[in-house]
N, C-alpha and C positions, 0 to 999 in steps of 0.2 A: 090265269096267274102266270106272269112271265117267268121264264127259267133264269135263275141266277145261281152261281156257285155259293156254297156256304162260306161265310166269312169266318175269321178266327173267333170273333166274339160270338157268332151264332153257334159255332162248334162248342165253345166253352159253356154257353147257355144250354145247349143240348146235353152236354155231360152232366150239368147240375140237375136238369129236369129229369133225366133218366135215373140219376142216383136217388132223386126224391120219389121215384116210382110213378111219375105221371104217365098216362097212356100216350102213345105216339100220336093219336088223333088230336089231343089237346096241345101237344108240343108243336104239331104242324100249324095249328091255328095261331098259337102264340108267336111263332117264328115267321108266319106268313109264307110257309112253304107247303107244297103238296104233300099229302100223307106218304105217297110212294117215295118222294125225295128223302123224307126223314128215315123211312125204313132202309132205303138204299145206303144212306150215309152211315147208319148204324151197322149194316152188314159189311160194307166195304172197309170200315175203319175200326171195327171192334177186334180186340184180341182176347181170346178165351172168355168171350161173353162180356167183357168190360170195355166201355167206351171212354176214351180220353180225348178231350178237345185239342190239347196241345199235340199229342201224337197224331191225331187225325189231320191236323193242319200240316204237320211235317210230311206225312204220307201224300197228301194232296199236292203239296208243292213239288215233291219228288216226282210224282206221276206227271205233273204238268211239264217239268223240264225234260222228261223222257219221251213226251209225245212227239210224234213225227210231224214234220212240216210237209205240206203238199209238194211232191216233186214237180208238179206242173208249174209252181211258182218260181222254180229255179230255171225254167226253160225261158230265157229272155226273148228269143225270137217269137215263140208262141204267145207269150204275154203281150209283147209289143203289137203283134198282129191282132190279137183279141181286143186290146185297148183301142187300136186305130179303128176297127170296125164298130166297136161300141160307140165311139165318138161320132161315127157316121150314122148313128141311130139304128144300127142293126140290133135286133133282139137276140137274146142268147140262143134261141133255136136256130135262127138264121146263121149265126156265127159258127155254131157246131156243125151244121150242114155244109156250109161253105168251106170250112177247113177240110172236110172229107173230100170235097170236089177239087180244091186247089192243091192239096197235098196228098194224093191217093196212096203214094208209096212211103210216106213218112209218118209212121205211127206216133212219133214224138210230137208231131204237129196236130194232135187231136185233143179235144177236150169236150166233154159233154155239156149240154146246155145247163144241166142241173149243177155242175161244178161251177159254171160261170155265175149262176144265181147265188150259190153259196159263197163264193169267194168275193164277189164284187157288188152284188146288190143287197143281199141279206146281211152279210157280215159288215161291210163298209169299214173294214179294218185296214190300215196301211200295212203293207208288207215290205220287209227289208228286200233290197235289191231292185225294187221298182219305184219309180218316182211318185209314190203315193198310190192310193186306191182309186177306183173309178170315181167315187164320190168326191174325192179331193180334187180330181181333174175337172169337175163341173161345178166349181163353187160359184157363188153369186146368184144373180137372177136366173141365168141359164140352168144352174144346178137345181134351183128351187122349182123351175118349170119341169125339169126332167124328173124330179122326185114326185111331183104331182102326177105326171104321166105314168110313172112306174108303180104308184101306190095302189091303184085300183084296177078294176076290170078293163079299163080303157088303156092299159099299158102297152097294147100292141100297136104297131103302125096302122095307119088308116086303111091300107090295102087289106090287112087281115080283118079289121073290124067290119069292113063292108062285105066280106066274103059270105055268101049265103051257103050254109051247110044243109045237105039233104036230110030230111027226117028219117029216123029209123036207125 
């Protein structure tokens, strides 16, 4: 079940169903949400044991505006370097390691491979201040080929796929 935020309509439906006394497991099935998501929504957005869909929506919007943006995204030299190496088909692990080698004294020029995955491969969301995300920079046939390469276990460069690992 893919994760999605509760919409305003889902929150109002949740309010109605909880007022009717439906069990959370039924509500989860009806809304197409995981049971833990329904419980979490009720805990986070209830006041004095009462859930209001309208108030929950306002709280969620307020939390979203207060959330912090990744400071790495505002480091334009870092992002330009990462993007250039990504275009050269370096994998996130290679980029993270190479940044440490090429900029050993500059902590601001470091980013973990996991952050690269989250920001550019999994998220695929354009970010302000950068001319689009990595997926936007690889549109067309080249982008489709890259997506195929990144989507499965064969997403590593050939040199890594052919490396034999010792048993044990």
